[in-house]
C-alpha positions as CSV (number, residue, x, y, z in Angstrom):
1,X,5.2,-37.5,79.0
2,X,8.1,-35.3,80.1
3,X,8.3,-31.5,80.0
4,X,10.3,-31.5,76.7
5,X,7.8,-33.7,75.0
6,X,5.0,-31.5,76.2
7,X,6.7,-28.5,74.7
8,X,6.9,-30.0,71.2
9,X,4.3,-31.3,68.8
10,X,5.8,-34.3,67.0
11,X,4.3,-35.3,63.6
12,X,5.0,-38.6,61.8
13,X,4.9,-38.3,58.0
14,X,5.0,-41.3,55.6
15,X,7.6,-41.8,52.9
16,X,6.3,-42.4,49.4
17,X,3.3,-40.9,47.5
18,X,1.7,-39.3,50.6
19,X,4.7,-37.4,51.8
20,X,4.6,-34.4,49.4
21,X,0.9,-34.0,49.7
22,X,1.0,-34.2,53.5
23,X,3.9,-31.8,53.9
24,X,2.3,-29.4,51.4
25,X,-1.0,-29.4,53.3
26,X,0.7,-28.8,56.7
27,X,2.7,-26.0,55.3
28,X,-0.5,-24.2,54.4
29,X,-1.3,-23.9,58.1
30,X,2.2,-23.0,59.1
31,X,3.5,-26.4,60.1
32,X,6.8,-26.5,58.4
33,X,10.6,-26.9,59.1
34,X,13.7,-26.0,57.2
35,X,15.1,-29.1,55.3
36,X,11.8,-31.1,55.6
37,X,12.3,-33.5,52.7
38,X,11.6,-37.2,52.1
39,X,15.2,-37.6,51.1
40,X,16.6,-35.9,54.3
41,X,19.3,-37.9,56.1
42,X,18.2,-36.4,59.4
43,X,15.9,-38.7,61.4
44,X,14.1,-35.8,63.2
45,X,13.6,-32.4,61.6
46,X,12.6,-29.6,63.9
47,X,11.2,-26.1,63.8
48,X,12.5,-24.7,67.1
49,X,10.6,-21.5,66.8
50,X,7.2,-23.2,66.5
51,X,8.2,-26.2,68.6
52,X,7.4,-28.7,65.9
53,X,9.2,-32.0,65.2
54,X,8.8,-34.1,62.1
55,X,9.6,-37.8,61.9
56,X,9.8,-39.2,58.4
57,X,9.3,-43.0,58.4
58,X,8.1,-45.9,56.3
59,X,4.4,-45.8,55.7
60,X,3.6,-49.0,57.7
61,X,5.4,-47.6,60.7
62,X,3.4,-44.4,61.1
63,X,0.6,-45.9,63.2
64,X,3.1,-47.6,65.5
65,X,5.0,-44.3,66.2
66,X,1.7,-42.6,67.0
67,X,0.2,-45.4,69.1
68,X,3.3,-45.6,71.4
69,X,3.6,-41.8,71.7
70,X,6.8,-41.4,69.8
71,X,4.7,-39.1,67.6
72,X,1.7,-37.1,68.8
73,X,0.0,-37.1,65.4
74,X,0.6,-38.7,62.0
75,X,-0.8,-38.9,58.5
76,X,-1.5,-42.3,57.0
77,X,-3.7,-44.0,54.5
78,X,-6.9,-45.5,55.8
79,X,-5.9,-48.9,54.3
80,X,-2.6,-49.0,56.2
81,X,-4.4,-47.7,59.4
82,X,-7.0,-50.4,59.3
83,X,-4.5,-53.1,58.5
84,X,-2.3,-52.0,61.4
85,X,-5.1,-52.3,64.0
86,X,-3.3,-49.7,66.2
87,X,-5.2,-48.0,69.0
88,X,-5.2,-44.3,67.9
89,X,-7.7,-41.6,67.3
90,X,-8.7,-40.9,63.7
91,X,-9.2,-37.2,63.6
92,X,-9.8,-36.1,60.0
93,X,-10.2,-37.4,56.5
94,X,-7.7,-35.4,54.5
95,X,-9.2,-36.4,51.2
96,X,-6.0,-37.0,49.2
97,X,-4.3,-40.2,48.3
98,X,-7.6,-41.7,47.1
99,X,-7.6,-45.3,46.1
100,X,-9.6,-48.5,46.9
101,X,-9.0,-52.0,48.1
102,X,-10.4,-54.8,46.0
103,X,-10.3,-58.4,45.1
104,X,-9.1,-59.4,41.6
105,X,-8.6,-62.7,39.7
106,X,-7.1,-63.7,36.3
107,X,-9.7,-62.9,33.6
108,X,-9.6,-66.5,32.5
109,X,-10.5,-67.7,36.0
110,X,-13.6,-65.6,36.7
111,X,-16.4,-67.5,38.5
112,X,-20.1,-66.8,38.6
113,X,-20.4,-65.9,42.3
114,X,-18.0,-64.5,44.9
115,X,-18.7,-67.4,47.1
116,X,-17.3,-69.7,44.4
117,X,-13.8,-68.6,45.5
118,X,-14.3,-69.9,49.1
119,X,-11.4,-72.1,50.4
120,X,-9.0,-70.7,47.9
121,X,-5.7,-68.8,48.4
122,X,-5.5,-65.0,48.3
123,X,-2.3,-63.1,48.1
124,X,-2.3,-59.7,49.8
125,X,-0.4,-57.0,51.7
126,X,-3.6,-56.7,53.8
127,X,-4.4,-60.0,55.4
128,X,-6.2,-58.4,58.3
129,X,-8.6,-56.4,56.1
130,X,-9.0,-59.3,53.7
131,X,-10.0,-61.7,56.5
132,X,-12.5,-59.2,57.9
133,X,-14.1,-58.8,54.4
134,X,-14.3,-62.5,53.6
135,X,-15.6,-63.4,57.1
136,X,-18.4,-60.9,56.5
137,X,-19.2,-62.8,53.3
138,X,-19.2,-66.1,55.2
139,X,-16.1,-67.3,53.3
140,X,-13.1,-69.1,54.7
141,X,-9.9,-68.3,52.7
142,X,-6.1,-69.1,53.0
143,X,-4.2,-65.8,53.2
144,X,-0.7,-65.5,51.8
145,X,1.1,-62.3,53.0
146,X,3.3,-60.7,50.3
147,X,5.2,-57.4,50.4
148,X,6.1,-57.0,46.8
149,X,4.2,-57.3,43.5
150,X,0.9,-58.8,44.6
151,X,-0.2,-59.3,41.0
152,X,2.4,-62.0,40.6
153,X,0.6,-64.4,42.9
154,X,-2.0,-65.7,40.5
155,X,0.4,-65.5,37.5
156,X,2.8,-68.0,39.0
157,X,0.2,-70.2,40.7
158,X,0.9,-69.0,44.3
159,X,-2.8,-67.9,44.8
160,X,-6.1,-67.9,43.0
161,X,-6.8,-64.3,43.7
162,X,-5.3,-61.1,45.2
163,X,-6.5,-58.4,47.5
164,X,-4.7,-55.1,46.8
165,X,-4.9,-51.4,46.5
166,X,-6.0,-49.9,43.1
167,X,-5.7,-46.3,41.9
168,X,-6.0,-46.4,38.1
169,X,-6.4,-50.1,37.4
170,X,-3.5,-50.0,34.8
171,X,-1.4,-52.7,36.6
172,X,-4.4,-55.0,36.7
173,X,-5.0,-54.7,33.0
174,X,-1.4,-55.2,32.1
175,X,-1.4,-58.5,34.0
176,X,-4.8,-59.7,32.7
177,X,-6.5,-59.4,36.1
178,X,-10.1,-58.4,36.7
179,X,-11.6,-56.7,39.7
180,X,-14.5,-58.8,41.0
181,X,-15.2,-57.3,44.5
182,X,-14.9,-53.8,46.0
183,X,-13.7,-54.0,49.6
184,X,-13.2,-50.4,50.8
185,X,-12.3,-46.9,49.7
186,X,-9.2,-45.3,51.3
187,X,-7.8,-41.7,51.7
188,X,-5.2,-40.1,53.9
189,X,-6.2,-39.7,57.5
190,X,-4.9,-37.5,60.4
191,X,-4.4,-39.7,63.5
192,X,-3.4,-38.9,67.0
193,X,-2.0,-40.7,70.1
194,X,-4.7,-41.0,72.7
195,X,-2.7,-39.5,75.5
196,X,-1.3,-36.7,73.4
197,X,-4.8,-35.8,72.3
198,X,-5.8,-35.2,75.9
199,X,-2.6,-33.6,77.1
200,X,-2.2,-31.3,74.0
201,X,-5.9,-30.9,73.2
202,X,-5.7,-27.2,72.6
203,X,-2.9,-27.4,70.1
204,X,-4.1,-30.5,68.3
205,X,-7.7,-29.1,68.2
206,X,-6.5,-25.9,66.7
207,X,-4.5,-27.8,64.1
208,X,-7.5,-29.9,63.1
209,X,-9.7,-26.7,62.9
210,X,-7.1,-25.1,60.6
211,X,-6.8,-28.1,58.4
212,X,-10.6,-28.5,58.1
213,X,-10.8,-24.9,57.0
214,X,-8.2,-25.4,54.3
215,X,-9.9,-28.6,53.0
216,X,-13.3,-27.0,52.9
217,X,-12.0,-23.9,51.1
218,X,-10.2,-26.1,48.5
219,X,-13.3,-28.2,48.1
220,X,-15.3,-25.1,47.4
221,X,-12.8,-23.9,44.8
222,X,-13.0,-27.3,43.0
223,X,-16.8,-27.3,43.0
224,X,-17.0,-23.8,41.6
């Protein structure tokens, strides 16, 4: 890590639904930069006064930037983090972006027991998490990795089931799919590069402390 990298704190933010919430939370503790926008054409956006750099990247790439030290810290959903298998520190549950990962099948194809689906095909964006789950259930499955509309798999006969993220369940209902197994809950997490965490411990530690204070104060407001 060279002198310039030591001077700055580089933060990887994900494009999509988590960007606005992530940037908004960081702004509350003074981590901001002029022109910080998901639609910015600039690849790196800096606050020279505070020595902060922001990298805005595809969601799935955030753990990679952090693991290899291109970013010191990042914000990413727990589902994407687990699927990536990257070697990073998970520092804080940020609480937003709440959803859950589940298994669903066509309503007309529901079976009595989960084990009745053993040795069938499952379409998913999360083959690593899916395999971990089914292995825990003692089930062998065939995994089909998709990047688009996972719900299409059972409809066109590509798979018997899907493993996917659900927020409201509306898409499942619209496609006559029924959730039959809850796999895990997911929220946004603050992650850090292992070397950066040691080399910039004071700055990252202070950031975590400030974020935790904001989250606890907002939780208190909601409860009251």
